[in-house]
N, C-alpha and C positions, 0 to 999 in steps of 0.2 A: 696406197698398199692395202691389201686385203687383211682383214683381222682373221684370226684362226676361225672364228665363227662363220665368217662370209665365205672362207675357203670350204669348210666343210659343207656349207649349204650348197655351194657351186658342185662339189664331188659328188655330193648325194644325187645330183641330177645326170651325172654322167651314165649311168646304166640306161636311162631313159633315152638319151640321145643315140647311144648304140641300138638300142631296140627300134627306135624309128628309123634308123638309117637301114638297119637289116630289113625291116618291113617294107620300106619304100623300094629297096632294091629289088624284093620280090613282086613289085608291081602294085603296091599299096591295096587299099579297099579292105574287104573282110578277109582277114588273114585265113580263116577256115575254108574259104571258097578259092582264093585265088593264089595261095602260097603252098610251096611244096611242105611235107611234113619235115619234122625236125632231122629226121636220120637222112633224108633225101637231101636236105639243105647242107647238112654236115659232109657228106660225101661229095657233093658237088656245089660248092659255094659260088656265090655270085663274082664276077671278076673283080668288083670293088673290094672284096675280102681276101683276095690272094695275098700271102705273105711276101715280104721283101727280104733281102739278105745283104750281108756285108761280102763283097767279093774281094778277097785279098789277092792283090797283084804282088806276089813276092820278088822284090827286087827286080833283077835282070831276067827273070825267068817268065817272059811273056811271049807267046808265039800266036799266030793267026789259027793254026790248028787247035791250040789249047782254048784259045777264046771261043771258037765254034763249039768244042766239046763241052765246055762248061755252061754256055748259055742254052744248048740244046738239051743238057741234063736238067737245067733249071726250068726250062719249059716243061719238059715231060714229068717233071715233079710237082707242077702246078704253081711254081713260083711266079709272082707278078713282076718282079723287077730286082735290080740289084744296085748297090752303092759301090763303085769301084774305089777301093782303099789301097792306095800304093804304099806297100811297105817297101821303099826303095833305098838303095845303098847309094844316095847322090849327095849326102851331108858327111862332113868330117867333124869329129870323129865318128865313124860308123863301126859298131863292133861286130856286126853281122854280115860281113862282106860275103856274098854267094860264090864260092868256088866253084869253077868248071861250069860256069853258065853256058846254056847253050846258045844264049843270045846276049851276049856282054854289051852290045851296042844299045840295048834297050834300057836306058836310064831314064827315070821318071823326069817328065817335063822338058825331055829334049824332043827334036822332030820325029826321031824313030818311034818313041813312045806316043807322040800325040797320033802318030799314023794308025798305031794299033788301037788307040781309043777311037778314032774314026770308023775302023774296021768294026770294033765292038758295037758301035752305034748302028751301023748297017745291019749287022747280024741280029742285034736285039729288035730293031725295027721287023726284020724278016719274020722274027718268031713271036712278034706281039709283046716284048717285054720292054719295061721302062729301064733306063740307065740314069743313075745320078753318080756325080763325081764328087768324092770327098775333096776338101779345100786346101789340103797339104799333103806332103809326102809321108802320111803315117806317123807312127809313134816317135820316130826319132827326132820330129821337129818339136816335141812336146816339152823336152828339156834334158839337161844333162850338164856337165861340167863346163861345156862351152856357152851355156846360157848364164850371163851375168845378172846381178840383181836389177840392173836397169831395163833388162830385156825380159824379165819374168812375166808370169801371166798376171793379167789384171782384169777387172770387170767393168762394165760400163754401168752408168748410173743415170739417174735424172732427177730434176727437180720440178715441182710444180709452183707456180705463183699465180694466185687468182687476181685479177685486176677489174676494177668497175670502170665500165665504158660510159662516159657521160651520154645523155640522150642527144640526139640532133646531130 
């Protein structure tokens, strides 16, 4: 476990790491000769500096046309990728059922939903974007009256034990 002092020392080196990463993405070497000026770098950052976004798939409102439209808008805005975060109405009780959904068969983690994920992957690849998939169906799996104390959030831990191995 880190002490507060060790953490502060490590934290103080963070700007240096980012500076080196940015410098190397411009080609390294003498910055005054091989890198763009700050204004140019800000206006046209390297691919490695493009931001990512959370892409909320709102319940059953998912369509191929909407996927293409969203991803093309992300690419046009200079976004590097997105994490699909499904706010799905697949668990009970769900207080936010989407009424009059144009695609009621698209429920998270069903085959029609996975088909849309596959379609999103093809479109993202076409546009040069990276996709990441959130590991659960959004906020509704985080808690509620249906989560009993035995099912509540917990954390992982570890223990270290040093042993002396005899020579030979």
